[in-house]
N, C-alpha and C positions, 0 to 999 in steps of 0.2 A: 450419445446413444444408449450409456449406462442408466441405470436405475438404481439408484444406492439411497436407500432411505437414509439420510443423516441428519441431524438438527443444523439449522442455520443461524448466526449470527449477525444479526442487521446492522450494518454499518451505512451509515448515510454519509454522504457528501452535502453539505448544506452548499446551497445556489444563492447568489443573489443577483441584483440585476447586473452585476458585472463579475462574473465569474471568471475565475484565473486559471485555467488549467495548469498542471506540474509542468507540462512538455515546454512552456513559456519562458520557465526560467531558467536561466544558462550556470546559474550559481546555488550549490547544496546549500548556501547560507539563506538562500531565499524559498528553496522549496521547503524546507523545514518548518517555519513557523506557519505558509500555505496551509499544509498536510495538518499540522496541528490546532489549526485554528477552524479548519474546516471538515474533520472527518470526525465522527459521533456515532457514539455505539449503544444501543438501545439492549440490554443484556441484563437478567437478572441471575440466569442460572449457573453452576460453575464447572467447568470442564476439567479431563484429567489433560487430554492436548488439544490443539486446535491449529486447522490446517487454515492458511491465509492463502485465498488463490487470488490472483491478480491477473488482468489482459496483458498487461506490458509494464515493463518498470525501464524508468530510464534514470533514474537515480535509487538509492534505496530510503528515500524521504518518507514516502508516502506508508512502504511495509515498517519502517521504524516506528515511526508515530503512531500507526496503529498498534503495532506489538506493545508499545510501551503505555497504551491507553488499556489495552486488555489486561497488561501485569498491574498495572496502577488502581484498576478498581477489581482486582481480586478473581477474574473471570477463567481464568487458567491456573491449575496446580502443577502442571507439567510441562511439556515443550509446547512450543507456538512455531509451527514449521511454514514457511514462506514460498509458495510455488507460483513461478511465471515465466515470460517469456522474458529473456533478460537483454540489454542492448538491444542492436539491428539484426533482425533476422538474416538479413542479405548482406551484411558489411557495409549500409549505405550510411552516409553521415546526415545527419539532421539537418535539413536546408533551411530551417528557422534559425539555429543557434549557430551552425557551420561546426558543431563539434559532434564528435561519437557519444557513444551512452555510455554510463556508469556500471558496471556490474554488482550485485547484490553478492556481498561474501558472506553475510549471515545476518539473521534477523534474532 
């Protein structure tokens, strides 16, 4: 319900005929390449700081891969701050993987 006039960076997840959701991977070693190869940033401006907002985080792979791309492209000169729901909101184990969720310590 807030109306805050801030610029937005377009981050696109490329989808193909067979789109694989991050949450379907049980190992971080599988999540990282999936995020790296499917997330693209279309931005030419440079920002002092960037706030990354995600609807949910099961691991830190998407946050970290997007942050790396932002840094590599020189889009930010200051801090990248990540905000999201981390882990399971009510402590329920993921029924697909039978595992809990990792927690993002740092982006």
